[in-house]
N, C-alpha and C positions, 0 to 999 in steps of 0.2 A: 172290601169285597171286590175281587177282580171280575170285570165283565168278561163274558166268554167271547172268544174271537168270532168275528162275523163269518157266517158260512159262505162258501164260495158261491158266486152268482151263477145261476144255470146258463146265463148267456155267455160266460167266459169259458173257453175250452182250455183244458189242460194241455201243455205241450206234449207232442207225440215224440217218442224216442226215435232216433234216426241213426243209421249206420252210414259212415262216409268211407269210401274206398278211394285211394289215390293211385297214381301211376308209379307205385313203389318199385316194381320190377325194373322199369326203365330207369328210375332214379338210381337204383343200385348198380345197374350196368354202367351208367354214365359216371358214377363215382369211381368204379374200378378203372374205367378208361382215363379218368383224370389222374388217378394214382400212377398209371402207366406213363402218362405225359410228364408228371413230376419226376419220375425216374429217368425219363428221356432228357429232362432238363439237367439232371445231375450228370448224366453221361456227357451232355453237351458242354457243361461247365468244365468237366475234367478234360475234355478234348480241347476246349479253348485255353485252359491253363497250360496244357501240354504245348500248344502252338505258341503261347506267350513265352514259356520258359525255354523251349528248344529252338525256336526260330526267331523269337523276338517280334512276332507279328500278332496283332490282335485286330483283325479287320471286320468287315461287315458280316462275313460268314460266321465268325466266332460269336458275334452278338446275336445273330439269328439262331444259332444253335442253342443259345441260352434263353432268349426272350420268346422265341416261337413256341417251344413246348410249355413254358410257364403261362403264356397268354392262352394257349389252347386248354391247359389244365384248369385255369381259373374260369374260363368260359364254361367248361364242362361241369365244374363244381357248382357254378351258379345255376346252370340249367337243371342239374340234378336236384338241387334244393328247391327250385321252382316247381319241378314235377312232383316232388314229394309233398309239397304243401297244397297243391291244387287238387280239388275233388274231381274224380272221374265218374263215379257212380254213387248215387245217394238213395238209400232205401229209407223212406219216411212214411208217415201216416197218410200222406197224399198218394204216394205211389213210387215208381222207379223213375229217378231223374238221371239223365245222362248228360254230362257236361263235356262238350268238345274241347280240344286242346286250345284252340284259338277262338276268340270272341264268343265265350260261352253265353254272354248276355243276349246275343243275337240268335244263336243256334241251339239253345237248350232244348232237349227233348224230354217230355214228361209223359209217362204211361200211368194214368191213375189206376189204383187198385180196383176200382169199380168196373173198369173196362178190361182188366186182365182175366182171361178165362183159365190160362195155364202158364206157369212159369217154372223153369227148371234150368239147372246149370249143367251144360254138356261138358264131358271130360276131354274129348278129342274132336276137333280143336276146342280149346277152352272158350266157352261162350255162354252168355245168358240168353236163353231162348224164351221169348214171350209170345204167347198166342192171345190175341185180344178177342173180345166177345164178337167182334165183327169178322172173325176168322182171319184177320190180318196177322202175319207172323213177322217178328223182328228178331234178329240175331245181333247181340251186342258182344263184340269180341272182348275177351278178358286177358289177352296176352300181356297187358300192362300191369296186371295184378300179380302179386306173389302167390305161390300155391297155397300158403296158409290162409291168405285173404280169400282165396276162392273157396276154401272149405268153410270159412265163416259165412261167406255169401250164400253158399249152398244150404247151410243150416238155416239161415235167416229167411231165405226164399221158401224153403220147404215149410217152415213154421207159419209164415204169412199165408201161403196158399192153403194150408190145412185150416187155418183160422177163417179164411174166406169161404172155403167149402162148408165148414160147419155153420157159418152165418147164413149161407144160402139155403141150407137144409131146414133151418128153423122157420116156422110159419110166421 
């Protein structure tokens, strides 16, 4: 006879779902710029090959025409990947967490759901507008997010605020 699995302890809380938003719009733009620099490296290589075959010279300028765009493209690709991996905005059971680009461990901003009186996504300019119970207002720019991510954010924020309003109405 198999014993039944133990029931979950009331002191343990189940993990809350969370939505992570990254700076994917910036990452896409930097990826396109990197592709342009790689094309520039090809043009630089063709130009350097032309100088080598026609004039018999392959100097510092020829090397820079090849290495400069490749180094720039590599740096932009690395930065694009870095931006795509790093969280910008996190909606969790705790609240809205905003991670700055540099030193997020020092400058993280958290807006707990208990303190949020109103939250909405503005269309122009794209921003998340939070009004706290203390009447303080915060505007979090969403230019770093792709438009489809903004739609998902808008749906998630609307659902969460509706849930909070229903919870506040219950005695």
